[in-house]
Backbone bond lengths (Angstrom), bond angles and torsions (degrees), N, CA, C in turn:
res aa  C-N    CA-C-N  psi(-1)  N-CA   C-N-CA  omega(-1)  CA-C   N-CA-C  phi
1 M - - - 1.456 - - 1.527 108.46 -
2 D 1.267 115.77 134.08 1.456 123.14 -177.61 1.529 109.79 -79.58
3 V 1.312 117.05 153.31 1.459 122.12 179.00 1.522 110.53 -61.86
4 S 1.314 117.17 -38.50 1.466 120.01 -179.86 1.531 111.02 -65.86
5 D 1.346 117.50 -31.80 1.464 120.21 175.82 1.523 110.92 -67.32
6 E 1.328 116.62 -40.25 1.461 120.71 178.54 1.524 110.68 -64.80
7 V 1.310 115.98 -42.41 1.464 120.65 178.17 1.521 109.93 -63.91
8 S 1.313 116.94 -42.29 1.459 121.35 179.27 1.523 111.08 -62.38
9 Q 1.329 117.12 -43.25 1.464 120.53 178.50 1.523 111.11 -65.53
10 A 1.325 116.80 -39.96 1.462 120.51 178.43 1.522 110.70 -63.70
11 L 1.315 116.76 -42.14 1.464 120.37 178.58 1.524 111.53 -65.48
12 Q 1.323 117.16 -36.44 1.466 120.36 177.21 1.522 110.69 -65.22
13 K 1.335 117.55 -41.00 1.463 121.04 177.35 1.523 110.79 -63.13
14 I 1.320 115.74 -43.55 1.462 120.36 179.31 1.521 110.33 -63.06
15 A 1.325 117.41 -44.47 1.466 121.44 -179.93 1.524 110.69 -63.21
16 R 1.330 117.47 -42.19 1.460 121.40 179.57 1.533 110.29 -63.75
17 G 1.331 116.25 -45.46 1.461 120.54 178.95 1.516 112.12 -63.48
18 T 1.325 116.00 -40.96 1.459 120.62 178.22 1.519 110.89 -63.35
19 G 1.317 117.00 -41.53 1.464 120.86 178.25 1.515 112.05 -62.90
20 I 1.327 116.72 -40.60 1.466 120.50 179.18 1.521 110.70 -65.68
21 V 1.326 117.06 -44.72 1.463 120.64 179.03 1.524 110.45 -63.93
22 F 1.327 117.17 -42.44 1.464 120.89 179.04 1.523 111.06 -61.78
23 A 1.330 117.24 -46.01 1.465 120.82 179.52 1.522 110.60 -62.49
24 G 1.317 117.36 -41.50 1.462 120.81 178.32 1.514 112.10 -63.45
25 T 1.325 116.37 -39.90 1.460 120.61 178.81 1.526 111.03 -65.50
26 V 1.316 117.36 -43.67 1.466 121.28 179.27 1.528 110.40 -63.35
27 I 1.321 117.10 -45.10 1.468 120.70 179.33 1.520 110.39 -62.20
28 S 1.324 117.11 -42.84 1.458 121.30 178.87 1.527 111.44 -61.41
29 M 1.323 116.51 -42.99 1.461 120.22 179.47 1.526 111.42 -65.98
30 L 1.318 117.25 -40.96 1.465 120.53 178.58 1.525 111.53 -65.05
31 L 1.330 116.72 -43.24 1.462 119.72 177.83 1.523 111.08 -62.55
32 G 1.327 116.84 -41.09 1.460 120.60 177.27 1.514 112.11 -62.52
33 F 1.320 116.37 -42.71 1.463 120.75 179.69 1.526 111.27 -62.68
34 F 1.330 116.39 -49.77 1.457 119.62 -176.96 1.523 112.15 -70.17
35 S 1.326 117.81 -34.30 1.462 118.76 178.37 1.524 110.48 -67.49
36 R 1.323 117.51 -38.41 1.464 119.35 177.26 1.525 111.27 -67.57
37 A 1.319 117.29 -35.27 1.464 120.03 177.47 1.524 110.48 -64.85
38 V 1.321 116.82 -41.78 1.468 120.62 179.00 1.523 110.17 -66.69
39 I 1.328 116.99 -44.04 1.466 120.51 179.66 1.524 110.34 -63.66
40 A 1.319 118.14 -42.26 1.465 121.34 179.07 1.521 111.00 -63.71
41 R 1.302 116.43 -31.77 1.467 120.48 -179.86 1.525 111.83 -68.52
42 Y 1.326 117.11 -36.39 1.458 120.37 -173.94 1.523 114.25 -96.30
43 F 1.327 118.03 -15.93 1.460 120.87 178.15 1.520 109.65 -94.24
44 K 1.327 115.32 152.78 1.458 119.86 169.51 1.527 107.56 -73.36
45 T 1.322 115.81 167.69 1.462 120.52 -176.95 1.523 111.65 -59.02
46 S 1.322 116.90 -46.35 1.464 119.79 -179.03 1.529 111.33 -66.99
47 Q 1.327 117.27 -36.86 1.464 120.37 178.74 1.526 110.87 -66.39
48 Y 1.317 116.40 -40.29 1.466 119.44 178.50 1.525 110.55 -66.93
49 G 1.320 116.95 -35.62 1.462 120.10 176.55 1.517 112.01 -62.41
50 V 1.327 116.35 -42.85 1.466 120.52 177.34 1.525 110.10 -64.52
51 Y 1.320 116.97 -41.54 1.466 121.97 178.28 1.527 110.42 -61.08
52 S 1.323 117.56 -46.16 1.470 121.33 179.81 1.525 111.31 -64.44
53 L 1.323 116.59 -40.44 1.457 120.54 177.87 1.528 110.79 -63.18
54 A 1.331 116.52 -42.75 1.465 120.42 178.57 1.525 110.84 -62.63
55 L 1.328 117.38 -42.97 1.467 120.22 178.08 1.525 111.52 -62.77
56 T 1.310 116.95 -39.30 1.460 121.00 179.01 1.518 111.01 -64.38
57 I 1.325 116.71 -45.39 1.467 120.92 179.53 1.526 110.68 -63.53
58 I 1.325 116.90 -42.74 1.465 120.61 178.73 1.528 110.57 -63.42
59 S 1.321 117.35 -41.76 1.472 120.60 179.15 1.524 111.46 -62.53
60 I 1.314 116.82 -42.63 1.464 120.67 178.22 1.522 110.25 -64.94
61 D 1.340 116.80 -43.35 1.468 120.68 178.70 1.523 111.64 -60.91
62 I 1.315 117.21 -43.12 1.469 120.36 179.48 1.521 110.43 -63.99
63 T 1.322 116.86 -41.91 1.459 120.66 178.68 1.523 110.95 -61.91
64 L 1.320 116.85 -44.75 1.459 120.21 179.72 1.524 111.93 -69.70
65 A 1.321 117.28 -34.93 1.467 120.59 -178.09 1.522 112.06 -70.18
66 T 1.313 117.29 -37.94 1.466 119.16 -177.54 1.520 112.15 -81.79
67 L 1.305 118.06 -31.99 1.464 123.37 179.05 1.522 113.26 47.62
68 G 1.314 116.00 37.60 1.452 120.69 176.73 1.516 114.77 84.59
69 F 1.322 118.93 7.31 1.463 120.91 -178.50 1.519 112.98 -69.24
70 Q 1.326 119.01 -18.25 1.458 120.75 179.83 1.521 111.95 -66.57
71 I 1.321 117.65 -17.08 1.464 119.69 179.05 1.526 112.01 -104.75
72 S 1.320 117.31 7.14 1.461 119.63 179.70 1.525 110.90 -83.06
73 D 1.304 116.69 175.38 1.460 122.18 -177.10 1.522 113.24 -92.56
74 F 1.295 119.07 13.09 1.472 120.95 -178.58 1.491 111.62 -76.68
């Protein structure tokens, strides 16, 4: 096997993986957008504010709790 073939195969794997991650990210963002639109539709203004505040606090807590461990080799 030639070195250029190995490089080509590696690049194809990287491109495939990148495409999968990109598609997953787009789907996740769309689901988040539409779920928030549905929740905003059914909640009153004050209820949605409490919901948004709770999500913000939970997001901050998760960020502080993991402290970057999700990218470690453990």
